[in-house]
C-alpha positions, -999 to 999 in steps of 0.1 A, spaced: -40 -296 -416 -15 -314 -438 -15 -351 -447 7 -371 -424 16 -408 -419 -3 -426 -391 -6 -462 -380 -41 -477 -382 -57 -511 -375 -87 -531 -387 -112 -536 -359 -146 -552 -355 -174 -527 -347 -212 -529 -345 -218 -491 -346 -251 -483 -363 -249 -465 -396 -216 -481 -407 -212 -503 -437 -201 -538 -426 -186 -550 -393 -149 -543 -400 -135 -508 -399 -102 -490 -397 -92 -469 -367 -60 -451 -356 -39 -468 -330 -35 -450 -296 -10 -422 -288 -10 -405 -322 -25 -371 -312 -46 -355 -327 -57 -388 -342 -79 -405 -316 -84 -443 -315 -122 -436 -314 -121 -420 -349 -130 -439 -380 -108 -438 -410 -120 -432 -446 -96 -451 -468 -94 -479 -493 -119 -507 -486 -91 -531 -494 -77 -526 -459 -109 -540 -443 -117 -567 -469 -84 -581 -481 -65 -585 -448 -72 -604 -416 -89 -586 -387 -63 -568 -365 -39 -561 -394 -19 -528 -389 -12 -504 -417 8 -472 -423 -13 -447 -443 -11 -410 -452 -42 -392 -438 -55 -360 -424 -84 -351 -401 -117 -340 -416 -140 -319 -394 -175 -318 -411 -199 -293 -396 -223 -309 -372 -208 -344 -375 -180 -364 -359 -144 -358 -370 -127 -386 -389 -94 -394 -406 -93 -395 -444 -68 -411 -468 -75 -412 -505 -86 -447 -516 -60 -449 -544 -30 -440 -523 -5 -467 -514 -4 -481 -479 21 -503 -460 11 -535 -442 30 -536 -409 43 -568 -392 39 -572 -355 
């Protein structure tokens, strides 16, 4: 799968095994990116912006064997903060 642009948002979660309460997830209706997926990306998105901020990032889906799929964007890549 190639990297492509998707829209993600910071959300509050209490899922066990995750670092910190704020995580990044894809917005709905962006198949094959599911809104239940977590996004591996720059920590800046979850620490330097208010909860609920939307971003445009370049990502692809990672399917690790025996684990849940997630979207991945390199932490050094630029991102765009979207206005509502």
